[in-house]
C-alpha positions as CSV (number, residue, x, y, z in Angstrom):
1,X,24.7,-0.1,6.1
2,X,25.4,-3.5,7.6
3,X,23.4,-6.6,7.2
4,X,22.6,-9.5,9.5
5,X,23.2,-13.0,8.3
6,X,20.1,-15.1,8.6
7,X,21.7,-18.4,9.2
8,X,23.8,-17.4,12.2
9,X,24.0,-19.7,15.2
10,X,25.9,-19.8,18.4
11,X,28.8,-22.1,19.1
12,X,27.6,-25.6,19.9
13,X,24.1,-25.2,18.5
14,X,22.7,-26.7,15.3
15,X,22.6,-24.2,12.5
16,X,19.3,-22.7,11.5
17,X,18.3,-23.9,8.0
18,X,16.0,-21.6,6.0
19,X,15.2,-21.1,2.4
20,X,17.9,-18.6,1.3
21,X,16.8,-16.4,-1.6
22,X,19.4,-13.8,-0.7
23,X,22.4,-16.1,0.0
24,X,22.0,-15.8,3.7
25,X,21.7,-12.0,4.3
26,X,18.6,-9.9,5.0
27,X,18.4,-6.3,6.2
28,X,16.1,-5.5,9.2
29,X,14.6,-2.2,10.2
30,X,16.9,-1.6,13.1
31,X,19.8,-1.2,10.6
32,X,17.9,1.4,8.6
33,X,16.1,3.3,11.4
34,X,18.2,3.5,14.6
35,X,15.6,5.3,16.8
36,X,13.2,2.9,18.6
37,X,10.7,5.8,18.9
38,X,10.9,6.5,15.1
39,X,10.3,2.8,14.4
40,X,7.1,2.8,16.5
41,X,5.9,6.0,14.7
42,X,6.6,4.3,11.4
43,X,4.7,1.2,12.5
44,X,1.7,3.4,13.6
45,X,1.8,5.2,10.2
46,X,1.8,1.8,8.5
47,X,-1.2,0.7,10.4
48,X,-3.1,3.9,9.7
49,X,-2.3,3.9,6.0
50,X,-3.2,0.2,5.8
51,X,-6.6,1.0,7.3
52,X,-6.9,3.9,4.9
53,X,-6.8,1.4,2.0
54,X,-8.7,-1.5,3.6
55,X,-11.7,0.7,4.8
56,X,-12.7,1.9,1.3
57,X,-12.5,-1.7,0.1
58,X,-14.9,-2.8,2.8
59,X,-17.2,0.2,2.3
60,X,-17.3,-0.3,-1.5
61,X,-17.8,-4.1,-1.2
62,X,-20.6,-4.1,1.4
63,X,-22.0,-0.5,1.0
64,X,-21.5,0.4,4.7
65,X,-23.1,3.8,4.0
66,X,-20.0,6.1,4.4
67,X,-19.0,6.8,0.8
68,X,-21.0,3.9,-0.7
69,X,-24.7,3.4,0.0
70,X,-25.8,-0.2,0.4
71,X,-27.7,-0.1,-2.9
72,X,-24.4,0.7,-4.7
73,X,-22.3,-1.9,-3.0
74,X,-20.2,-4.2,-5.2
75,X,-22.0,-7.2,-3.8
76,X,-25.3,-5.6,-5.0
77,X,-24.0,-4.9,-8.5
78,X,-22.4,-1.6,-7.9
79,X,-19.3,-0.5,-9.9
80,X,-16.7,0.9,-7.5
81,X,-14.1,2.0,-10.1
82,X,-16.4,2.6,-13.1
83,X,-18.5,5.1,-11.2
84,X,-15.4,7.1,-10.3
85,X,-13.9,6.8,-13.8
86,X,-17.1,7.7,-15.6
87,X,-17.4,10.9,-13.6
88,X,-13.7,12.0,-14.0
89,X,-13.1,15.6,-14.8
90,X,-10.2,17.6,-16.1
91,X,-7.7,17.0,-19.0
92,X,-7.6,13.2,-18.5
93,X,-11.4,12.6,-18.2
94,X,-11.9,11.2,-21.7
95,X,-9.1,8.7,-21.1
96,X,-10.7,7.3,-17.9
97,X,-14.2,7.4,-19.4
98,X,-13.0,5.3,-22.3
99,X,-11.2,2.6,-20.3
100,X,-13.9,2.2,-17.6
101,X,-15.2,-1.4,-17.5
102,X,-15.7,-4.4,-15.2
103,X,-12.0,-5.2,-15.3
104,X,-11.3,-1.8,-13.7
105,X,-13.6,-2.7,-10.7
106,X,-11.7,-5.9,-10.2
107,X,-8.3,-4.3,-10.4
108,X,-9.3,-1.4,-8.2
109,X,-10.8,-3.6,-5.5
110,X,-7.9,-6.1,-5.6
111,X,-5.5,-3.1,-5.3
112,X,-7.3,-1.7,-2.3
113,X,-7.5,-5.1,-0.6
114,X,-3.9,-6.1,-1.3
115,X,-2.3,-2.8,-0.4
116,X,-4.4,-2.6,2.8
117,X,-3.5,-6.2,3.9
118,X,0.2,-5.8,3.1
119,X,0.4,-2.6,5.1
120,X,-1.5,-3.9,8.1
121,X,0.5,-7.2,8.1
122,X,3.8,-5.4,7.5
123,X,4.8,-7.9,4.8
124,X,5.1,-7.3,1.1
125,X,5.6,-3.5,1.6
126,X,7.8,-3.0,-1.4
127,X,5.3,-4.4,-3.9
128,X,2.5,-2.6,-2.0
129,X,4.4,0.7,-2.4
130,X,4.7,0.3,-6.2
131,X,1.0,-0.7,-6.6
132,X,-0.1,2.0,-4.2
133,X,1.9,4.6,-6.2
134,X,0.2,3.4,-9.4
135,X,-3.3,3.3,-8.0
136,X,-2.9,6.7,-6.3
137,X,-1.4,8.3,-9.5
138,X,-4.3,7.1,-11.6
139,X,-6.8,8.4,-9.0
140,X,-5.0,11.7,-8.9
141,X,-5.1,12.0,-12.7
142,X,-8.8,11.1,-12.8
143,X,-9.5,14.1,-10.6
144,X,-6.6,16.3,-11.7
145,X,-7.0,19.5,-9.6
146,X,-4.9,21.9,-11.7
147,X,-7.2,24.5,-13.2
148,X,-10.1,23.7,-10.9
149,X,-11.1,26.5,-8.6
150,X,-13.2,26.3,-5.4
151,X,-12.9,22.5,-5.1
152,X,-9.4,21.9,-3.8
153,X,-7.2,23.8,-1.3
154,X,-4.1,23.2,-3.4
155,X,-4.0,23.5,-7.2
156,X,-1.4,20.7,-7.7
157,X,-0.8,18.6,-4.6
158,X,-3.5,16.5,-2.8
159,X,-3.7,13.6,-0.4
160,X,-2.9,11.1,-3.1
161,X,0.7,12.4,-3.2
162,X,1.0,12.2,0.6
163,X,-0.3,8.7,0.8
164,X,2.0,7.5,-2.1
165,X,5.0,9.0,-0.5
166,X,4.0,7.7,2.9
167,X,3.8,4.1,1.6
168,X,7.1,4.5,-0.2
169,X,8.7,5.7,3.1
170,X,7.3,2.7,4.9
171,X,8.7,0.3,2.4
172,X,12.1,1.8,2.3
173,X,12.4,1.9,6.1
174,X,11.2,-1.7,6.4
175,X,8.4,-0.5,8.7
176,X,6.8,-3.9,8.7
177,X,9.5,-5.2,11.1
178,X,7.9,-3.3,14.0
179,X,4.5,-4.5,15.1
180,X,4.2,-6.6,11.9
181,X,5.3,-9.7,10.1
182,X,8.2,-8.0,8.3
183,X,11.1,-9.8,10.0
184,X,9.5,-13.2,9.5
185,X,8.6,-12.3,5.9
186,X,12.1,-11.0,5.2
187,X,13.7,-14.2,6.4
188,X,11.6,-16.1,3.8
189,X,11.8,-13.7,0.8
190,X,14.9,-11.7,1.4
191,X,15.4,-8.1,0.4
192,X,13.8,-8.3,-3.1
193,X,10.6,-6.8,-4.4
194,X,8.4,-9.1,-2.3
195,X,9.9,-7.8,1.0
């Protein structure tokens, strides 16, 4: 796969000077995904998944009445993560019940907000993918479906897996470059974890 030097300039023009964390080279989405249609579908998936993380943050913060009633909103003293963790079922239930606390609410809400903003903006997708995978894995284990009958349609795989894999695909295909700030962000941070 080729890369595009960031500090390229045409003959006779002044060179572009930018902060250079990758010694002048950054990879863009066009080099990874050749199809323009595929890049647009990936951008659409990025926006949908971003909203999938940002909406629960807003609902749990303000109690918009969808999954969180107003009385249980975080701004009204609700506990967005503790409530979920204290009602965990399955083989990992005791673990989650034992670690539930105010710190979990802060980390959970920060995770939802950070992942949602990164996906919607198209910047910071790699770190968003890692944090989304961790958050979704913990949520999956808290409601581990194996051995549960009549509640889930699949005894092992659920939407947490799909969302985690989707965010990983978005990060590895640099989906923030289309309809997002990915190219601009990449020129500033390079191809590292912050990309």
